[in-house]
mmCIF file of the C-alpha atoms, coordinates in Angstrom:
data_MODEL
# 
_entry.id   MODEL 
# 
loop_
_atom_site.group_PDB 
_atom_site.id 
_atom_site.type_symbol 
_atom_site.label_atom_id 
_atom_site.label_alt_id 
_atom_site.label_comp_id 
_atom_site.label_asym_id 
_atom_site.label_entity_id 
_atom_site.label_seq_id 
_atom_site.pdbx_PDB_ins_code 
_atom_site.Cartn_x 
_atom_site.Cartn_y 
_atom_site.Cartn_z 
_atom_site.occupancy 
_atom_site.B_iso_or_equiv 
_atom_site.pdbx_formal_charge 
_atom_site.auth_seq_id 
_atom_site.auth_comp_id 
_atom_site.auth_asym_id 
_atom_site.auth_atom_id 
_atom_site.pdbx_PDB_model_num 
ATOM 1  C CA . UNK A 1 1  ? 0.000   0.000  0.000   1.00 0.00 ? 1  UNK A CA 1 
ATOM 2  C CA . UNK A 1 2  ? 1.436   3.393  -0.948  1.00 0.00 ? 2  UNK A CA 1 
ATOM 3  C CA . UNK A 1 3  ? 2.498   5.700  1.844   1.00 0.00 ? 3  UNK A CA 1 
ATOM 4  C CA . UNK A 1 4  ? -0.058  8.311  0.755   1.00 0.00 ? 4  UNK A CA 1 
ATOM 5  C CA . UNK A 1 5  ? -2.880  5.797  1.194   1.00 0.00 ? 5  UNK A CA 1 
ATOM 6  C CA . UNK A 1 6  ? -1.627  4.795  4.650   1.00 0.00 ? 6  UNK A CA 1 
ATOM 7  C CA . UNK A 1 7  ? -1.550  8.455  5.679   1.00 0.00 ? 7  UNK A CA 1 
ATOM 8  C CA . UNK A 1 8  ? -5.063  9.039  4.350   1.00 0.00 ? 8  UNK A CA 1 
ATOM 9  C CA . UNK A 1 9  ? -6.305  5.944  6.184   1.00 0.00 ? 9  UNK A CA 1 
ATOM 10 C CA . UNK A 1 10 ? -4.848  7.237  9.444   1.00 0.00 ? 10 UNK A CA 1 
ATOM 11 C CA . UNK A 1 11 ? -6.359  10.671 8.907   1.00 0.00 ? 11 UNK A CA 1 
ATOM 12 C CA . UNK A 1 12 ? -9.749  9.108  8.107   1.00 0.00 ? 12 UNK A CA 1 
ATOM 13 C CA . UNK A 1 13 ? -9.623  6.966  11.266  1.00 0.00 ? 13 UNK A CA 1 
ATOM 14 C CA . UNK A 1 14 ? -8.765  10.013 13.354  1.00 0.00 ? 14 UNK A CA 1 
ATOM 15 C CA . UNK A 1 15 ? -11.553 12.017 11.717  1.00 0.00 ? 15 UNK A CA 1 
ATOM 16 C CA . UNK A 1 16 ? -14.009 9.239  12.555  1.00 0.00 ? 16 UNK A CA 1 
ATOM 17 C CA . UNK A 1 17 ? -12.805 9.145  16.158  1.00 0.00 ? 17 UNK A CA 1 
ATOM 18 C CA . UNK A 1 18 ? -13.149 12.905 16.559  1.00 0.00 ? 18 UNK A CA 1 
ATOM 19 C CA . UNK A 1 19 ? -16.576 12.866 14.870  1.00 0.00 ? 19 UNK A CA 1 
ATOM 20 C CA . UNK A 1 20 ? -17.692 10.227 17.357  1.00 0.00 ? 20 UNK A CA 1 
ATOM 21 C CA . UNK A 1 21 ? -16.313 12.349 20.196  1.00 0.00 ? 21 UNK A CA 1 
ATOM 22 C CA . UNK A 1 22 ? -18.213 15.382 18.906  1.00 0.00 ? 22 UNK A CA 1 
ATOM 23 C CA . UNK A 1 23 ? -21.495 13.460 18.863  1.00 0.00 ? 23 UNK A CA 1 
ATOM 24 C CA . UNK A 1 24 ? -20.962 11.789 22.248  1.00 0.00 ? 24 UNK A CA 1 
ATOM 25 C CA . UNK A 1 25 ? -19.548 14.823 24.054  1.00 0.00 ? 25 UNK A CA 1 
ATOM 26 C CA . UNK A 1 26 ? -20.893 18.000 22.438  1.00 0.00 ? 26 UNK A CA 1 
ATOM 27 C CA . UNK A 1 27 ? -19.715 20.013 25.457  1.00 0.00 ? 27 UNK A CA 1 
ATOM 28 C CA . UNK A 1 28 ? -16.082 19.418 24.444  1.00 0.00 ? 28 UNK A CA 1 
ATOM 29 C CA . UNK A 1 29 ? -14.783 21.760 21.775  1.00 0.00 ? 29 UNK A CA 1 
ATOM 30 C CA . UNK A 1 30 ? -13.387 19.217 19.313  1.00 0.00 ? 30 UNK A CA 1 
ATOM 31 C CA . UNK A 1 31 ? -14.312 21.107 16.150  1.00 0.00 ? 31 UNK A CA 1 
ATOM 32 C CA . UNK A 1 32 ? -10.901 22.816 15.734  1.00 0.00 ? 32 UNK A CA 1 
ATOM 33 C CA . UNK A 1 33 ? -9.210  19.389 15.678  1.00 0.00 ? 33 UNK A CA 1 
ATOM 34 C CA . UNK A 1 34 ? -11.766 18.089 13.187  1.00 0.00 ? 34 UNK A CA 1 
ATOM 35 C CA . UNK A 1 35 ? -11.232 21.106 10.920  1.00 0.00 ? 35 UNK A CA 1 
ATOM 36 C CA . UNK A 1 36 ? -7.460  20.738 11.162  1.00 0.00 ? 36 UNK A CA 1 
ATOM 37 C CA . UNK A 1 37 ? -7.568  17.077 10.147  1.00 0.00 ? 37 UNK A CA 1 
ATOM 38 C CA . UNK A 1 38 ? -9.954  17.807 7.274   1.00 0.00 ? 38 UNK A CA 1 
ATOM 39 C CA . UNK A 1 39 ? -7.537  20.444 5.987   1.00 0.00 ? 39 UNK A CA 1 
ATOM 40 C CA . UNK A 1 40 ? -4.646  17.986 6.305   1.00 0.00 ? 40 UNK A CA 1 
ATOM 41 C CA . UNK A 1 41 ? -6.621  15.354 4.384   1.00 0.00 ? 41 UNK A CA 1 
ATOM 42 C CA . UNK A 1 42 ? -7.402  17.828 1.608   1.00 0.00 ? 42 UNK A CA 1 
ATOM 43 C CA . UNK A 1 43 ? -3.738  18.816 1.423   1.00 0.00 ? 43 UNK A CA 1 
ATOM 44 C CA . UNK A 1 44 ? -2.747  15.178 0.864   1.00 0.00 ? 44 UNK A CA 1 
ATOM 45 C CA . UNK A 1 45 ? -5.395  14.764 -1.832  1.00 0.00 ? 45 UNK A CA 1 
ATOM 46 C CA . UNK A 1 46 ? -4.240  17.914 -3.642  1.00 0.00 ? 46 UNK A CA 1 
ATOM 47 C CA . UNK A 1 47 ? -0.536  17.017 -3.738  1.00 0.00 ? 47 UNK A CA 1 
ATOM 48 C CA . UNK A 1 48 ? -0.466  15.721 -7.344  1.00 0.00 ? 48 UNK A CA 1 
ATOM 49 C CA . UNK A 1 49 ? -2.200  18.893 -8.555  1.00 0.00 ? 49 UNK A CA 1 
ATOM 50 C CA . UNK A 1 50 ? 0.160   21.112 -6.571  1.00 0.00 ? 50 UNK A CA 1 
ATOM 51 C CA . UNK A 1 51 ? 3.139   19.243 -8.037  1.00 0.00 ? 51 UNK A CA 1 
ATOM 52 C CA . UNK A 1 52 ? 1.855   19.756 -11.600 1.00 0.00 ? 52 UNK A CA 1 
ATOM 53 C CA . UNK A 1 53 ? 1.300   23.459 -10.943 1.00 0.00 ? 53 UNK A CA 1 
ATOM 54 C CA . UNK A 1 54 ? 4.831   23.840 -9.588  1.00 0.00 ? 54 UNK A CA 1 
ATOM 55 C CA . UNK A 1 55 ? 6.309   22.073 -12.615 1.00 0.00 ? 55 UNK A CA 1 
ATOM 56 C CA . UNK A 1 56 ? 4.311   24.299 -14.962 1.00 0.00 ? 56 UNK A CA 1 
ATOM 57 C CA . UNK A 1 57 ? 5.629   27.417 -13.225 1.00 0.00 ? 57 UNK A CA 1 
ATOM 58 C CA . UNK A 1 58 ? 9.208   26.260 -13.824 1.00 0.00 ? 58 UNK A CA 1 
ATOM 59 C CA . UNK A 1 59 ? 8.675   25.799 -17.575 1.00 0.00 ? 59 UNK A CA 1 
# 
């Protein structure tokens, strides 16, 4: 399994854990952690596009 997929799997598991925590304990402020992990997940998904953009800027 590629390293990127392993990282995404870990992020997804952590997102699920935090989402469960948000539903079970709404008094805890877990939303900033959830938002941070979602941003990290999106960053990993966008890496190929960011690489292509960087290569195009060099040309």
